[in-house]
Each structure stands twice: as structure tokens, then as C-alpha cells.
C-alpha positions in Angstrom: 0.0 0.0 0.0 1.4 3.6 -0.9 2.3 5.9 2.0 -0.7 7.8 3.6 -0.8 11.3 1.9 -1.8 13.3 5.1 -2.7 16.7 5.6 -0.2 18.8 7.5 -1.6 20.9 10.5 -1.6 24.0 8.4 -3.3 22.3 5.5 -6.0 21.1 7.8 -6.4 24.5 9.4 -7.3 26.1 6.0 -10.1 23.5 5.8 -11.1 24.2 9.5 -11.2 27.9 8.8 -13.2 27.6 5.6 -16.7 29.3 5.9 -19.7 29.9 3.8 -18.9 33.7 3.5 -15.1 33.2 3.4 -14.2 30.1 1.3 -10.5 29.7 1.3 -9.7 28.8 -2.2 -6.8 30.2 -4.2 -8.0 31.5 -7.4 -6.6 32.7 -10.9 -7.7 34.2 -14.2 -5.4 33.3 -17.0 -5.5 35.0 -20.3 -4.5 32.9 -23.4 -4.0 34.0 -26.9 -5.4 32.5 -30.0 -8.4 30.4 -30.8 -9.9 28.6 -27.8 -9.7 24.8 -27.9 -12.7 22.6 -27.5 -13.8 21.7 -24.0 -13.2 18.0 -24.7 -9.5 19.0 -25.8 -8.8 20.9 -22.6 -10.2 18.1 -20.5 -8.1 15.5 -22.4 -5.0 17.7 -22.1 -5.6 18.3 -18.2 -6.4 14.6 -17.4 -3.2 13.6 -19.2 -1.1 15.7 -16.8 -2.9 14.6 -13.6 -0.3 11.8 -13.0 2.1 14.6 -12.3 -0.4 16.0 -9.6 -1.9 13.0 -8.0 -3.6 15.1 -5.4 -5.9 16.5 -8.1 -7.6 13.0 -8.2 -7.8 12.8 -4.4 -10.4 14.1 -1.8 -10.1 14.7 1.8 -10.8 11.6 3.8 -11.3 11.2 7.6 -9.1 8.5 9.4 -11.0 5.2 9.9 -12.4 4.9 13.4 -10.9 8.3 14.1 -7.5 6.8 14.4 -5.1 9.0 12.5 -5.1 12.4 10.7 -7.1 13.6 7.8 -5.5 12.5 4.5 -5.8 12.7 0.8 -7.4 9.6 -0.7 -8.2 8.7 -4.3 -11.5 9.7 -5.4 -13.3 6.4 -6.6 -15.8 8.6 -8.6 -13.2 11.0 -10.1 -14.5 12.5 -13.5 -12.5 15.0 -15.2 -15.9 16.6 -16.4 -16.8 17.4 -12.9 -13.7 19.7 -12.7 -13.1 21.2 -16.2 -16.1 23.3 -17.6 -16.7 25.8 -20.4 -18.6 29.1 -20.6 -18.9 31.5 -23.4 -19.5 35.4 -22.8 -21.8 37.1 -25.3 -19.3 38.5 -27.7 -17.7 40.9 -27.8 -17.0 40.7 -24.1 -14.6 43.3 -22.7 -12.6 43.4 -19.4 -15.6 44.3 -17.3 -17.6 41.3 -18.6 -14.7 38.9 -17.8 -14.1 40.5 -14.5 -17.7 39.9 -13.5 -17.7 36.4 -14.6 -14.4 35.7 -12.8 -15.9 37.0 -9.7 -19.0 34.8 -10.0 -17.0 31.7 -10.8 -14.7 32.3 -7.9 -17.6 32.6 -5.5 -18.7 29.1 -5.8 -17.6 26.8 -3.1 -15.7 23.5 -3.9 -17.3 20.3 -3.1 -15.3 18.4 -0.4 -16.8 15.1 -1.5 -14.5 15.4 -4.5 -11.0 16.8 -5.4 -10.8 20.4 -4.4 -10.3 22.2 -7.6 -12.1 23.4 -10.7 -11.5 25.4 -13.8 -13.4 26.9 -16.5 -12.5 27.7 -20.3 -14.0 31.2 -21.0 -14.5 32.1 -24.6 -16.1 35.2 -26.3 -13.5 37.7 -25.3 -13.3 41.0 -27.2 -10.1 41.0 -29.6 -9.8 37.2 -29.6 -8.0 35.0 -27.1 -9.7 33.1 -24.2 -9.4 32.7 -20.6 -9.0 30.1 -17.8 -10.7 30.8 -14.5 -9.8 28.4 -11.9 -9.7 27.6 -8.2 -7.9 25.2 -5.8 -8.6 25.0 -2.1 -5.8 26.5 0.0 -5.5 23.1 1.8 -4.3 21.7 -1.5 -1.8 24.4 -2.6 -0.4 27.7 -1.4 0.8 30.4 -3.9 4.1 28.8 -4.6 2.7 25.3 -5.1 0.0 26.7 -7.4 2.7 28.0 -9.7 4.4 24.7 -9.6 1.1 23.0 -10.5 0.7 25.5 -13.5 4.2 24.4 -14.7 3.2 20.9 -14.7 -0.1 21.3 -16.5 1.1 23.9 -19.1 4.2 24.0 -21.3 7.2 26.1 -21.6 6.7 28.2 -24.7 8.3 26.6 -27.8 9.0 23.3 -25.9 5.6 21.6 -25.8 5.7 18.2 -24.2 4.7 15.1 -26.2 1.1 14.7 -26.5 -0.3 12.8 -23.5 -1.4 9.4 -23.9 -4.5 8.4 -21.8 -3.1 6.7 -18.6 -5.3 3.9 -17.2 -5.9 5.0 -13.7 -7.7 3.2 -11.0 -8.2 4.5 -7.4 -6.3 3.0 -4.6 -7.9 1.3 -1.8 -8.3 3.6 1.4 -6.0 2.8 4.2 -7.1 0.4 6.9 -7.4 1.4 10.5 -4.2 -0.2 11.6 -2.4 1.4 8.8 -3.8 4.8 9.5 -3.0 4.6 13.3 0.5 3.5 12.4 0.9 6.6 10.0 -0.4 8.7 12.8 2.2 7.5 15.3 5.1 8.0 12.9 4.0 11.4 12.0 3.8 12.4 15.7 7.3 11.0 16.2 8.8 12.9 13.4 6.8 15.9 14.3 8.1 15.9 17.9 11.6 16.1 16.7 10.7 19.1 14.3 8.6 20.8 17.1 11.4 20.4 19.7 14.1 21.8 17.2 11.8 24.7 16.2 10.8 25.7 19.9 14.4 25.6 21.0 15.4 27.8 18.1 12.6 30.2 18.0 10.7 29.8 21.2 12.2 32.9 22.7 10.8 35.1 19.8 7.4 33.4 19.7 5.6 35.7 22.2 6.6 38.8 20.5 5.5 37.5 17.0 2.2 36.4 18.4 1.8 39.8 20.1 2.4 41.6 16.8 -0.1 39.4 14.9 -2.9 39.9 17.7 -2.2 43.6 18.3 -5.5 45.4 17.4 -5.8 46.7 13.9 -7.5 50.1 13.2 -11.3 49.8 12.7 -12.4 50.2 9.1 -15.4 49.2 7.0 -13.4 46.4 5.4 -13.3 44.3 8.6 -16.4 42.2 7.9 -17.7 39.5 5.7 -21.2 40.1 4.1 -21.4 37.6 1.4 -19.6 34.6 -0.4 -20.0 36.6 -3.8 -16.7 38.0 -4.9 -15.6 41.1 -7.0 -12.3 41.2 -8.7 -10.0 43.6 -10.3 -6.9 43.3 -12.4 -3.8 45.6 -12.7 -0.5 45.3 -14.5 2.8 47.1 -14.1 6.2 46.7 -15.5 8.3 44.3 -13.3 11.5 45.9 -14.3 10.0 49.5 -13.4 9.0 48.1 -9.9 12.6 46.7 -9.5 14.1 49.9 -10.5 11.8 52.0 -8.2 12.9 49.8 -5.3 16.5 49.5 -6.1 17.0 53.3 -5.8 15.8 53.2 -2.3 17.3 49.9 -1.1 14.0 48.3 -1.4 12.6 45.0 -2.8 9.8 44.5 -5.3 7.7 43.3 -2.3 8.3 46.6 -0.6 7.3 48.3 -3.7 4.1 46.4 -3.9 3.4 47.1 -0.3 3.9 50.9 -0.9 1.6 50.8 -3.9 -0.9 49.0 -1.9 -0.7 51.6 0.8 -1.6 54.2 -1.6 -4.5 52.2 -3.1 -5.9 51.1 0.2 -5.8 54.8 1.3 -7.9 55.8 -1.6 -10.4 53.0 -1.1 -11.0 54.1 2.4 -11.2 57.7 1.4 -14.0 56.7 -0.9 -15.8 55.4 2.0 -15.2 58.6 4.1 -12.6 57.0 6.3 -9.0 58.4 7.1 -7.3 56.1 9.6 -3.5 56.9 10.0 -2.6 53.3 9.3 -3.9 49.8 8.3 -2.5 46.6 9.3 -2.0 44.0 6.6 -1.1 40.3 6.8 1.5 39.2 4.5 2.1 35.5 3.8 5.8 34.4 3.7 7.2 31.4 1.9 9.4 29.4 4.3 10.6 26.7 2.1 14.2 26.2 2.4 16.5 27.3 -0.6 16.3 24.6 -3.2 13.4 22.9 -1.5 10.7 21.9 -4.2 7.3 23.6 -3.9 5.4 20.3 -4.0 1.8 20.3 -3.0 0.4 21.7 0.4 1.3 24.6 2.4 4.9 25.9 3.5 4.0 29.4 4.6 4.1 31.6 7.4 2.8 35.1 8.2 4.1 38.6 9.2 2.1 41.8 9.8 2.9 45.2 8.7 1.4 48.6 9.4 0.9 50.7 6.3 0.8 54.5 6.6 -2.3 55.2 4.6 -2.6 58.7 5.8 0.8 59.7 4.2 0.6 61.0 0.6 4.2 61.1 -0.5 5.0 57.9 -2.4 8.7 57.7 -1.3 7.9 58.5 2.4 5.6 55.5 2.2 8.2 53.3 0.6 10.8 54.3 3.3 8.3 53.5 6.0 7.6 50.1 4.5 11.3 49.4 4.0 12.0 50.1 7.6 9.3 47.5 8.7 10.2 44.9 6.4 13.9 45.0 7.5 12.8 44.9 11.2 10.6 41.8 10.5 13.4 40.0 8.7 15.9 40.9 11.5 13.3 39.9 14.1 12.3 36.8 12.0 8.8 36.8 12.8 7.8 34.4 10.3 10.0 31.6 11.7 8.4 31.6 15.3 5.0 31.3 13.8 6.2 28.5 11.6 7.4 26.9 14.8 3.9 27.1 16.2 2.6 25.1 13.2 5.2 22.6 13.9 4.0 22.2 17.5 0.4 22.0 16.2 1.4 18.8 14.2 1.5 17.0 17.6 -2.1 17.7 18.3 -5.1 15.4 17.6 -7.5 16.6 15.0 -10.0 18.1 17.3 -7.5 20.0 19.3 -6.0 21.4 16.0 -9.3 22.6 15.1 -9.7 24.5 18.5 -6.2 26.0 18.1 -6.6 27.0 14.5 -10.0 28.8 15.2 -8.6 30.6 18.2 -5.5 31.8 16.3 -7.7 33.2 13.4 -9.7 35.0 16.1 -6.7 36.4 17.8 -5.1 37.5 14.4 -6.0 41.2 13.9 -5.5 42.8 10.3 -7.6 44.9 7.7 -6.4 43.3 4.5 -4.0 40.7 2.9 -1.2 41.5 0.6 0.6 38.6 -1.1 3.5 38.5 -3.6 4.4 35.3 -5.3 7.2 34.8 -7.9 5.6 33.5 -11.1 6.7 31.1 -13.6 10.3 31.9 -14.7 9.6 31.0 -18.4 6.7 31.8 -20.7 4.0 29.3 -20.8 1.8 27.8 -23.4 -1.6 26.0 -23.0 -2.4 23.6 -25.9 0.0 25.5 -28.2 -1.5 28.9 -27.4 0.5 31.5 -25.4 -0.4 32.3 -21.9 -0.3 36.2 -21.9 -1.4 37.0 -18.3 -2.0 35.4 -14.9 -3.9 37.3 -12.4 -4.1 35.7 -8.8 -7.0 35.6 -6.3 -5.8 35.4 -2.8 -8.4 34.2 -0.2 -9.1 36.0 3.2 -10.5 34.8 6.4 -14.1 35.4 7.7 -14.4 38.9 9.2 -12.3 40.4 6.4 -13.0 41.6 2.9 -10.1 42.3 0.6 -7.0 41.0 -0.6 -4.3 42.2 -3.0 -2.1 39.5 -4.9 0.8 39.9 -7.1 2.5 37.5 -9.4 5.3 38.0 -11.7 5.2 36.8 -15.3 6.6 37.9 -18.8 8.4 40.9 -17.3 5.3 42.2 -15.6 3.7 42.2 -12.2 0.1 40.9 -12.6 -2.0 42.1 -9.7 -5.4 40.8 -8.6 -7.7 42.4 -6.2 -10.1 39.9 -4.8 -13.0 41.3 -2.5 -16.2 40.6 -0.8 -18.7 41.9 -3.5 -20.9 43.6 -1.0 -18.2 45.2 1.5 -15.7 46.2 -1.4 -17.6 46.3 -4.7 -15.0 48.8 -6.0 -12.4 46.1 -6.5 -11.7 47.5 -10.1 -11.1 50.8 -8.8 -8.7 49.5 -6.1 -6.7 47.7 -9.1 -6.6 50.9 -11.2 -5.4 52.8 -8.0 -2.7 50.3 -7.6 -1.4 50.8 -11.2 -1.4 54.5 -10.6 0.5 54.1 -7.5 3.1 51.9 -9.2 3.5 54.6 -11.7 3.9 57.2 -9.3 6.7 55.2 -7.4 8.6 54.5 -10.7 8.4 58.2 -11.8 9.4 59.6 -8.4 12.3 57.1 -7.9 13.7 58.4 -11.3 14.3 61.9 -9.8 17.8 63.1 -9.4 17.4 63.7 -5.6 19.6 61.4 -3.3 17.7 58.4 -2.4 17.3 59.4 1.3 16.0 62.8 0.3 13.8 61.9 -2.7 10.4 63.4 -2.7 7.6 63.3 -5.3 7.0 66.0 -7.7 4.0 68.4 -6.8 1.9 67.1 -9.6 2.4 63.4 -8.3 1.9 64.4 -4.8 -1.3 65.9 -5.6 -2.2 62.8 -7.5 -1.5 60.5 -4.6 -3.7 62.7 -2.2 -7.1 61.2 -1.6 
């Protein structure tokens, strides 16, 4: 019998924290050039690649007799037609119609009785081309793992893989109660060693990291969940432009994204008649070791940052963000919280759920901002070039907005994902994000010294809310 493919404590936490108004699936809207393939061709292509991502044929299973952990088990009723669908917009459909459809499709919950993913081929786009709107539960993949899955399902441009031959697949039998119990014991032994090492290394810093995570965020109208319906917005900026904007000030691309998000969130709150001095954002951090393959599942931790939304000068904002991210890196906030997840591996399922829900209630923030390094090569799908990839980053119940960024083809693709009732202006937030990147890039090219750079009056006025 093959090894039991168990969910980690963090994977299981994303299932436990899933709710009707805040479904925790990772989403994407992918634009593809050329004529759309038939639905049957796309289904054959995807099914032919599933041997590389076996969890896409597996569902979440409970341990027999309660002896063990939740695990991934082959779905005996797996049918590719349940997961790959097609829709056609009334042509010519512009960006607005695609955004509305993507929001509607990403609002639908995933069926836990089957593998936790779904995708739609969308035709009828203005100017030709087509789109793939998809989702996978956060228990299945984090942002880094989702990119790796894309690399397996798609091809490097100009280097298509040989046509996939149909693979005869038969579901494996579920594990017996003794096998599940034995796997449970082995996992606890291995987990105890990791948890002990993590606690010894990072235990001293854990209380500080937890205090910063739980420190109250400013009250805003974004701090609630009203519906499972989602609104989305798409933005694009030059990756090199963002890199240069940061380089002049000793900042990373992630710092520039956070600074641009500060301006965009400030304008969004101003539209609502709000003017807090700061907002607190939750930032996922990849904790995979250098050279570690992404694989499936979650290998992330979190840090929180305070964004100065009352400040209007883009470079002052960037300096403020840089100071915080340097402090977080020096303090190593992500590592102690990762250690906490290692300790959670030792707990039985019921206790894990209690801990996960308590942690979610304690965590205080106003929005999520996530940056993922995208595919390093240009991709094709069925011989058609993938031109853009916009992420949709989930958020917990009690929240309403996230900003996700993914690098691809020399551009930073940004996806704003929001509760459609609380933040129906997601497209406006995306446009403000693009304008903020432009302001940061132009201001950063001034001839003033980096530590003294200030925005030109026109740009400063544009940044004001």
C-alpha cells in the first residue's frame, strides 16, 4: 500500500477555517492568446497531466475509526468533467464582463466530496483570445505550489511536451485502521523532533511574534464578511519598473508592492469617508528552504505590517515600509509562527481545530497583501501562449479584501479579490494600484539622493485622496 498522504496541520487549518462567507480557495484568471480549444481537448490535456499532480484526483478523507489524521485519498468517482467546464461570454466581451464572470465563478464553493479544484474555459473575449478561470482549495496548494502546478499542467513556450497518452488510472484502496494509526504514530514522532528543534530555536521570539499578530488593527469598514460573492480587479505594471523603483531606495519588489498597496488602500478608504492613520496587513511568507521543491500543500508563515495610509508622499511610504520589512526580517517573525505550526502537528484533529480557530480569532488585520514569484519561463496551453496570470488570494471570515501579485513575462500581474458587498470597488482598487506603481516609478527616477527623494508636486497631488 502506498504511504498515506496526510494533511499537515496548516493544510487542515485552512479546511477548518473555511466558511460559507469566506471560502478559502486560491483562484486565478489566466489570459491565453489564439483560438480557444474545444472543451473536450482541454479536458483530455488536463487529465493527461494529472499523473504529475496526484492530489488533483484525491479528496479529503477522515481517518478510519478516528485513528489518525485527515489525509488525501483517491476519489473512486473521479470524473474530469466534474472539474473542467466551459462558458462563453456574449461577444464581444470586454474586461468588465470577464471580471464579473471571474468574480461569479470564484464565488462558488468547492465540493469536499471530490478533489478540491475546478477550472473554466471562457470564450467570447473581445479581440480574440480566451481565458481560464480556476480555483483550488488552500488546503491543496499555497501560492508557490499553485505556480508549480501550472508548470506541470502547461508547457514552456516553444517546448511542448509530447501529446499525453491516456493513462489507465484506478483509485487506490483507502488505508485500513491499523495503517492509519501507524501513520499517525510515525507522523507524531517525526513531528515531535521538528517541534522540539523549532521551539528551541525560535521559542524565545514566539511571544513577540504572536503579540504583533494579535495587536489590534485600526477599525475600518473592510473588517467584515457580508457575502460569499466576490468582486475582482486586475492590474498590470512593469516588473523592471517596480524593481528599479525599489533599487534606488534599497527596497525589494515586495516593498514596492506594499507601498503601492498603501496608496491604493488609502484611496479605497477615502472613498468610504474614512481616514485612519494606518492599516494593518497580513503578509504570507514562503518558508521553504533554498532549493526545496514546492510540491503540494502549504509551507508558509505570516508577518504583519502597518501601512501609513494617511501619508501621501510615495517615497515616504516606501521608506516607512522598508524600515518595517527590514525589522521583520531581522526579528524573524515568520520563523516563530512556523514553529507554532510545527507544534500543532503534535495535536489530534479536534485540538488542532480549536487552536486554528482561536488563532484566526486572535489575528488582527485589515487586508491581505501577497506576492508570489511566477513562472520563470513563458508558458503555453495547448500550443497557445499564456499572456497574463492574475491571482485571487483568499481571506478569512471577518475580512473583505486581498491584493495578490504574481510576476510573469516581465510584468507584475495584480489581482484584487474582495467581498462583493463590502468592497464592490475592487476594479477601482486595481486601477489605483496601477497608478501608485506609476507614481513610485516616476518619483524614484528623480535626481535627488535616495534618502531625500520626494514626489513632484503633480504626483503628490495625484497621490492625495
